[in-house]
C-alpha positions, 0 to 999 in steps of 0.5 A: 493478494499476499498470503503468509503462514506464520507458526506460533513459534514465530517461523514463517513461510511465504504462500502464493502471491497474486498482485491483483490490481497491478496484474489486471491493469497491466494486462488490460493496458497492453490491450489498449482498453480501460480497466475496471478493477473490482475486489470482493465477492458480491454485487454491493457497490458500497465503497469498502464493502463490496466489489471495490473501486474502479481503476482506469488505465490509459491504453498508452501505458508503457508496460516496461515501467514499474509504475501504472498510472491511472486515468481515474485516480483513487480518493485518499482513504478516509482513515482515522487510526492510531500512530506509533506514538499512540496518537490519533492520525487522520490520514487525509488531514495529516498528508494533505498537500504532501507526496504520500506513499501508502502500503497495507501490510503487517510486521509478521510478513516474512518477505514482501512487506519488509522488502517493500519498506526497505526499497522505498527507504533506500530510494528515499535516501537518494533524494535531496534532503528537502525532498526527503522531508516532503515525502510521506510513507504510510504503513497501515497494518492489516493485522492490528491485533498483533501490530500495536503502536509499540510493535510498529514503532520497533519494526518500521525503523528496522524494516524501512525508515524511522520517519515512516508512519505506522498506523493501527486500529480497528480492522474493519475500518482498515479493510474498508480504507484499503478496499476504497483504493482497490486493495483487498485484505482479509482478516488474519485467520488462525488455523491451529497454531498458525496465523494466515494473513492475506493482503494486496501488495500494491503501493499507491502514490498520492499526488501533493497537488490533488491528494489523489492516488494516481500511480500504483506499484507492485511488490516487485518494484526495485530500489532503482525504479523507486529512485527514478520515480520519486523526484517526479511523484514529489512534484506531483508529476506522472513517472 
């Protein structure tokens, strides 16, 4: 999870981060067994409300790679939200058959969110124009009360790329969508003059051939690592 504390004056300091999914699957992959990754604190198995989805990782996984390839991919979240133009955006329908990277974060994040968007944007620009046009990058806010369509429209071009899609909407729907692909997010909490936000920091790549999320990237993934993997992801191949 990623935790940031933001004061009412707009200054921010990062808190402790633990990329739960990537850390868990990397450790289990190193042991050569299958990982079952759960989120949440109860035994309710309903998608998006309980312990989360299951991620299976091959025991042959190369721990030196930035990507974690899943044996059992995630189904793309059934999310219908609002884009930066104030229009309805059906994630499944609009990205069907397209290589898609999905990330959950927020615009007031002081470091990991803008860094992730920047790294992907720089790597994308190294692709041939035709491949750049194919790649879809979707940023879903975890702080919809502050991240309006207009706010996302201003932030995304500066943090990443003007072609990136920014989505906002009902928090409970966003949280359920995130948990359905194994990413935990908590509602932003006000403590005095501060707002505390926590969210998983993984990027999930969805295949253009199956529309399944089969690759995870952690918050430390570099521009070079994205640049190396994107040509394969665009073709629906494992990195």
